[in-house]
C-alpha positions as CSV (number, residue, x, y, z in Angstrom):
1,X,0.0,0.0,0.0
2,X,1.2,3.4,-1.0
3,X,1.1,5.6,2.2
4,X,2.9,8.7,0.7
5,X,0.3,10.1,-1.7
6,X,-3.0,11.4,-0.4
7,X,-6.0,9.4,-1.9
8,X,-7.5,12.6,-3.5
9,X,-4.3,13.1,-5.5
10,X,-3.6,9.4,-6.3
11,X,-5.2,9.3,-9.8
12,X,-4.1,12.9,-10.8
13,X,-0.5,12.0,-10.0
14,X,-0.7,8.8,-12.1
15,X,-2.0,10.8,-15.0
16,X,0.6,13.6,-14.4
17,X,3.4,11.0,-15.0
18,X,1.8,9.7,-18.1
19,X,1.5,13.3,-19.4
20,X,5.2,13.9,-19.0
21,X,5.9,10.7,-20.8
22,X,3.5,11.5,-23.7
23,X,5.0,15.1,-24.0
24,X,8.4,13.6,-24.1
25,X,7.4,11.1,-26.9
26,X,5.7,14.0,-28.8
27,X,8.7,16.3,-28.7
28,X,11.1,13.6,-29.5
29,X,9.1,12.7,-32.5
30,X,9.6,16.1,-34.0
31,X,13.3,15.2,-34.7
32,X,14.9,12.0,-35.3
33,X,13.9,8.8,-37.1
34,X,11.4,6.4,-35.7
35,X,13.5,3.5,-36.9
36,X,16.8,4.7,-35.5
37,X,18.6,2.4,-33.1
38,X,19.2,5.2,-30.6
39,X,15.5,6.0,-30.6
40,X,14.3,2.4,-30.2
41,X,16.9,1.7,-27.5
42,X,15.9,4.8,-25.4
43,X,12.2,4.0,-25.8
44,X,12.8,0.4,-24.7
45,X,14.4,1.7,-21.5
46,X,11.6,4.1,-20.9
47,X,9.1,1.4,-21.5
48,X,10.6,-0.8,-18.8
49,X,10.4,2.1,-16.4
50,X,6.8,2.7,-17.4
51,X,6.1,-1.0,-16.9
52,X,7.6,-0.9,-13.4
53,X,5.8,2.4,-12.5
54,X,2.4,1.2,-13.6
55,X,2.7,-2.2,-11.7
56,X,3.8,-0.7,-8.4
57,X,1.7,2.4,-8.5
58,X,-1.5,0.7,-9.5
59,X,-0.7,-2.5,-7.5
60,X,0.1,-0.7,-4.2
61,X,-3.0,1.7,-4.3
62,X,-5.1,1.6,-1.0
63,X,-8.5,0.0,-0.8
64,X,-10.8,2.9,-1.3
65,X,-14.3,3.5,-2.8
66,X,-12.6,5.9,-5.3
67,X,-11.4,2.8,-7.1
68,X,-15.0,1.5,-7.6
69,X,-15.4,-2.2,-7.4
70,X,-12.1,-2.7,-5.5
71,X,-14.2,-2.1,-2.4
72,X,-16.5,-5.0,-3.4
73,X,-13.7,-7.3,-4.1
74,X,-12.2,-6.5,-0.9
75,X,-15.4,-7.3,0.9
76,X,-15.6,-10.6,-1.0
77,X,-12.0,-11.4,0.0
78,X,-12.7,-10.8,3.7
79,X,-15.9,-12.9,3.5
80,X,-13.8,-15.8,2.2
81,X,-11.4,-15.4,5.0
82,X,-14.3,-15.6,7.5
83,X,-15.6,-18.7,6.2
84,X,-17.9,-18.0,3.3
85,X,-17.6,-20.6,0.6
86,X,-17.5,-19.8,-3.2
87,X,-20.6,-20.6,-5.2
88,X,-18.7,-21.2,-8.5
89,X,-21.7,-20.1,-10.5
90,X,-20.2,-17.3,-12.6
91,X,-16.6,-16.4,-13.5
92,X,-15.5,-19.5,-11.9
93,X,-11.7,-19.3,-12.3
94,X,-11.5,-15.8,-10.8
95,X,-13.6,-16.8,-7.8
96,X,-11.5,-20.0,-7.4
97,X,-8.3,-17.8,-7.6
98,X,-9.6,-15.4,-4.9
99,X,-10.9,-18.1,-2.6
100,X,-7.6,-20.0,-2.6
101,X,-5.5,-17.0,-2.4
102,X,-7.1,-16.0,1.0
103,X,-5.4,-19.1,2.4
104,X,-1.9,-17.8,1.6
105,X,-2.0,-14.0,1.2
106,X,-3.4,-10.7,2.2
107,X,-6.0,-8.6,0.2
108,X,-3.2,-6.1,-0.5
109,X,-1.0,-8.8,-2.1
110,X,-4.1,-10.1,-3.9
111,X,-4.7,-6.8,-5.6
112,X,-1.0,-6.6,-6.5
113,X,-1.1,-10.0,-8.2
114,X,-4.2,-8.9,-10.1
115,X,-2.2,-5.9,-11.5
116,X,0.5,-8.2,-12.6
117,X,-2.0,-10.4,-14.5
118,X,-3.5,-7.3,-16.0
119,X,-0.3,-5.6,-17.1
120,X,2.2,-8.2,-17.9
121,X,0.1,-10.0,-20.6
122,X,-0.1,-6.6,-22.4
123,X,3.6,-6.1,-22.1
124,X,4.2,-9.6,-23.6
125,X,1.7,-9.0,-26.4
126,X,3.5,-5.8,-27.4
127,X,6.9,-7.4,-27.3
128,X,5.7,-10.3,-29.4
129,X,3.8,-8.5,-32.1
130,X,5.8,-5.2,-32.4
131,X,9.3,-6.4,-31.6
132,X,11.6,-3.3,-31.4
133,X,8.7,-1.0,-31.6
134,X,6.9,-2.4,-28.6
135,X,7.1,0.7,-26.4
136,X,4.7,2.7,-28.7
137,X,2.0,0.0,-28.6
138,X,2.5,-0.5,-24.9
139,X,2.2,3.3,-24.3
140,X,-1.0,3.5,-26.3
141,X,-2.5,0.7,-24.2
142,X,-1.4,2.3,-21.0
143,X,-2.7,5.8,-21.9
144,X,-6.1,4.5,-23.1
145,X,-9.1,6.0,-21.5
146,X,-10.3,2.9,-19.7
147,X,-6.9,1.3,-18.8
148,X,-6.7,2.7,-15.2
149,X,-10.3,2.0,-14.5
150,X,-10.1,-1.8,-15.6
151,X,-7.0,-2.3,-13.4
152,X,-8.7,-0.8,-10.3
153,X,-12.4,-1.1,-10.8
154,X,-13.5,-3.7,-13.4
155,X,-10.6,-6.0,-12.3
156,X,-11.9,-9.3,-13.7
157,X,-12.8,-7.8,-17.0
158,X,-9.4,-6.1,-17.3
159,X,-7.4,-9.3,-16.5
160,X,-9.6,-11.3,-19.0
161,X,-9.1,-8.8,-21.8
162,X,-5.4,-8.6,-21.3
163,X,-5.0,-12.3,-21.5
164,X,-7.2,-12.3,-24.6
165,X,-4.6,-10.0,-26.4
166,X,-1.9,-12.2,-25.0
167,X,-3.6,-15.2,-26.5
168,X,-4.0,-14.0,-30.0
169,X,-0.3,-13.2,-30.1
170,X,0.6,-16.8,-29.4
171,X,2.0,-19.0,-32.3
172,X,0.5,-22.1,-31.0
173,X,-3.2,-22.6,-31.6
174,X,-3.4,-24.9,-28.6
175,X,-2.0,-22.2,-26.4
176,X,-4.3,-19.6,-27.9
177,X,-7.5,-21.6,-27.3
178,X,-6.3,-22.7,-23.9
179,X,-6.0,-19.1,-22.8
180,X,-9.3,-18.2,-24.4
181,X,-10.9,-21.0,-22.2
182,X,-9.3,-19.3,-19.1
183,X,-10.4,-15.8,-20.1
184,X,-14.0,-16.9,-20.5
185,X,-14.1,-18.4,-17.0
186,X,-12.4,-15.3,-15.5
187,X,-15.2,-13.1,-17.2
188,X,-17.8,-14.7,-19.3
189,X,-18.4,-11.4,-21.3
190,X,-15.2,-12.4,-23.2
191,X,-17.3,-14.8,-25.2
192,X,-17.9,-11.7,-27.4
193,X,-14.3,-11.0,-28.6
194,X,-13.6,-14.7,-28.7
195,X,-16.6,-15.3,-30.8
196,X,-15.6,-12.3,-33.0
197,X,-12.1,-13.8,-33.4
198,X,-13.6,-17.1,-34.6
199,X,-15.7,-15.3,-37.1
200,X,-12.6,-13.6,-38.6
201,X,-11.1,-17.0,-39.3
202,X,-13.8,-17.5,-41.8
203,X,-14.3,-14.0,-43.1
204,X,-11.6,-11.3,-42.6
205,X,-12.5,-8.5,-45.1
206,X,-12.7,-5.2,-43.3
207,X,-15.2,-3.5,-45.6
208,X,-18.1,-5.6,-44.4
209,X,-17.3,-4.9,-40.8
210,X,-17.0,-1.3,-41.5
211,X,-20.5,-1.3,-42.9
212,X,-21.9,-3.2,-39.9
213,X,-20.3,-0.7,-37.4
214,X,-21.8,2.2,-39.4
215,X,-25.3,0.6,-39.7
216,X,-25.3,0.0,-35.9
217,X,-25.5,3.8,-35.3
218,X,-28.9,4.6,-36.9
219,X,-30.2,1.2,-35.6
220,X,-29.3,2.2,-32.1
221,X,-30.8,5.7,-32.5
222,X,-34.1,4.1,-33.8
223,X,-34.3,0.9,-31.8
224,X,-31.6,1.3,-29.0
225,X,-33.9,0.7,-26.1
226,X,-35.3,-2.4,-27.8
227,X,-31.8,-3.8,-28.2
228,X,-30.7,-2.9,-24.7
229,X,-33.7,-4.6,-23.1
230,X,-33.3,-7.7,-25.3
231,X,-29.8,-8.4,-24.6
232,X,-30.0,-7.6,-20.8
233,X,-33.0,-9.9,-20.4
234,X,-30.8,-12.7,-21.8
235,X,-28.7,-12.3,-18.6
236,X,-25.4,-12.5,-20.5
237,X,-24.0,-9.5,-18.8
238,X,-25.7,-10.0,-15.4
239,X,-23.3,-9.0,-12.7
240,X,-24.3,-8.9,-8.9
241,X,-21.2,-6.9,-8.1
242,X,-22.5,-4.1,-10.3
243,X,-25.7,-3.9,-8.2
244,X,-23.7,-4.0,-5.0
245,X,-21.5,-1.3,-6.3
246,X,-24.4,0.9,-7.2
247,X,-25.6,0.7,-3.6
248,X,-22.1,1.4,-2.2
249,X,-21.7,4.2,-4.8
250,X,-24.9,5.8,-3.7
251,X,-23.9,5.8,-0.1
252,X,-20.6,7.3,-0.7
253,X,-21.2,9.6,-3.6
254,X,-24.7,11.0,-3.1
255,X,-24.2,14.0,-5.1
256,X,-22.7,12.1,-8.2
257,X,-24.9,11.7,-11.2
258,X,-24.4,8.6,-13.3
259,X,-24.8,9.4,-17.0
260,X,-27.0,7.2,-19.1
261,X,-28.4,7.5,-22.6
262,X,-26.8,7.8,-26.0
263,X,-23.2,8.6,-25.3
264,X,-22.0,10.7,-28.3
265,X,-18.7,11.3,-26.6
266,X,-18.1,7.6,-26.2
267,X,-19.2,7.1,-29.8
268,X,-16.7,9.6,-31.0
269,X,-14.0,8.1,-29.0
270,X,-14.8,4.7,-30.6
271,X,-15.0,6.2,-34.0
272,X,-11.4,7.5,-33.8
273,X,-10.2,3.9,-34.2
274,X,-12.6,3.3,-37.1
275,X,-11.5,6.4,-38.9
276,X,-7.8,5.7,-38.4
277,X,-8.3,2.0,-39.8
278,X,-10.3,3.3,-42.6
279,X,-7.6,5.8,-43.5
280,X,-4.8,3.3,-43.3
281,X,-6.6,0.6,-45.3
282,X,-8.5,2.7,-47.9
283,X,-6.3,5.6,-48.4
284,X,-2.8,4.3,-47.5
285,X,-3.6,0.7,-48.9
286,X,-2.2,-0.9,-45.8
287,X,-2.7,-4.7,-45.9
288,X,-2.0,-7.0,-43.0
289,X,-4.3,-10.0,-42.3
290,X,-3.3,-10.0,-38.6
291,X,-4.2,-6.4,-38.3
292,X,-7.5,-7.0,-40.2
293,X,-8.5,-9.6,-37.5
294,X,-7.8,-7.2,-34.6
295,X,-9.7,-4.5,-36.4
296,X,-12.6,-6.7,-37.4
297,X,-13.0,-7.9,-33.8
298,X,-12.9,-4.3,-32.6
299,X,-15.7,-3.4,-35.2
300,X,-18.0,-6.3,-34.4
301,X,-17.8,-5.9,-30.6
302,X,-17.9,-2.2,-30.6
303,X,-20.9,-2.3,-33.0
304,X,-22.6,-4.5,-30.6
305,X,-22.0,-2.0,-27.8
306,X,-23.4,0.8,-29.9
307,X,-26.7,-1.2,-30.1
308,X,-26.9,-1.4,-26.3
309,X,-25.3,2.1,-25.7
310,X,-28.3,3.2,-23.6
311,X,-27.9,0.5,-21.0
312,X,-26.7,1.3,-17.5
313,X,-23.0,1.0,-17.3
314,X,-22.7,0.4,-20.9
315,X,-19.0,1.4,-20.6
316,X,-18.5,-2.1,-19.3
317,X,-19.8,-3.4,-22.7
318,X,-17.7,-0.8,-24.5
319,X,-14.5,-1.9,-22.8
320,X,-14.8,-5.3,-24.6
321,X,-13.7,-3.4,-27.7
322,X,-12.0,-0.4,-26.2
323,X,-9.1,-2.5,-24.7
324,X,-8.0,-3.0,-28.4
325,X,-8.4,0.6,-29.6
326,X,-4.8,1.7,-29.0
327,X,-3.6,-1.2,-31.0
328,X,-6.1,-0.5,-33.8
329,X,-4.8,3.1,-34.0
330,X,-1.0,2.5,-33.8
331,X,-0.4,-0.9,-35.4
332,X,0.0,0.2,-39.0
333,X,2.4,3.1,-38.0
334,X,4.7,0.5,-36.4
335,X,4.6,-2.0,-39.3
336,X,4.8,0.1,-42.5
337,X,6.2,3.4,-43.7
338,X,3.0,5.4,-44.3
339,X,4.0,9.0,-43.9
340,X,7.1,10.9,-44.8
341,X,7.6,12.2,-41.2
342,X,6.3,9.0,-39.5
343,X,7.9,9.7,-36.2
344,X,6.2,13.1,-36.0
345,X,2.8,11.7,-36.9
346,X,3.2,8.9,-34.4
347,X,3.9,11.4,-31.6
348,X,1.1,13.6,-32.6
349,X,-1.4,10.7,-32.7
350,X,-0.2,9.6,-29.2
351,X,-0.7,13.1,-27.9
352,X,-4.2,13.5,-29.3
353,X,-5.2,10.0,-28.1
354,X,-4.1,10.8,-24.6
355,X,-5.8,14.1,-24.7
356,X,-9.1,12.5,-24.5
357,X,-8.0,10.3,-21.6
358,X,-6.6,13.3,-19.7
359,X,-9.7,15.4,-20.3
360,X,-12.2,12.8,-19.2
361,X,-10.3,11.4,-16.3
362,X,-8.6,14.5,-14.8
363,X,-10.0,17.8,-16.2
364,X,-13.6,16.8,-16.2
365,X,-13.5,14.9,-13.0
366,X,-11.9,18.0,-11.2
367,X,-14.7,20.3,-12.2
């Protein structure tokens, strides 16, 4: 537990550090070559420092309602310590992990292990897929709008999605599907990106998925409530911890209003990846079957979220695609020479991408 930073400053300090790194990357991008050994070596060093910082800063945070469901997880952990048995009805592997960890460790070390399971798979994914350019992809994942939230609040979901990215970077199909199995039983909502991945094995042309994503917008505007009610009645996304959290949230934050309805801000955020991918593929003629798979998974799952965008806590559905957004945006820049001043363009995109995160999580929250 980190005793040195007041809880009210804990999240702002985290984003201040990220802001410094983003500015450094941006200004370094104004001069020098992206492919130069000096640049890649220095970025690799900074990337390792960033990895260590995120793991320890996030992993040693105190248990506090400001971190959302962390309070609920802590209550469940203590209940297991005092004799409650797990029911093994939903998200079986995570519950099994938590229950058995209570026999050997504390809640503080449990949350630290959860952060390791959240961050290290992303690091491994970036190293495997992007090789020497891994820092830029890793930074895009770390500075994503929902990254902090799903390491401190939606912990099960965060771990499962990180393992999903790790899975699709494996060369062995046996290893990949084994990890898929694990992710599903950590958080069953992962059936959506897993199903989307399987669909891309049979059809992987982005144009059709672009059309699906676009069609989802007017369908949601016209029939959004119908879609939301239908899918929620199926019980696929039922999560008792959400209801518990709402009660806890109401007690501790009586003056806070939870926003629901058609979230145009979130739609524009999602559209940034769609526009970037369209530009790379259609305008720049970028072709990469593996990128097409990642993009098509994003388009399918994000399109589904658009259909249910009016649902309470629909950001939890959105994260099933948002965790890939940074990769969707930066991947082609790290795989092909698309611009004359590519280092400059990459730095600018990273700055703009983080600007949304900083505005939503720091500036808007402080008002």
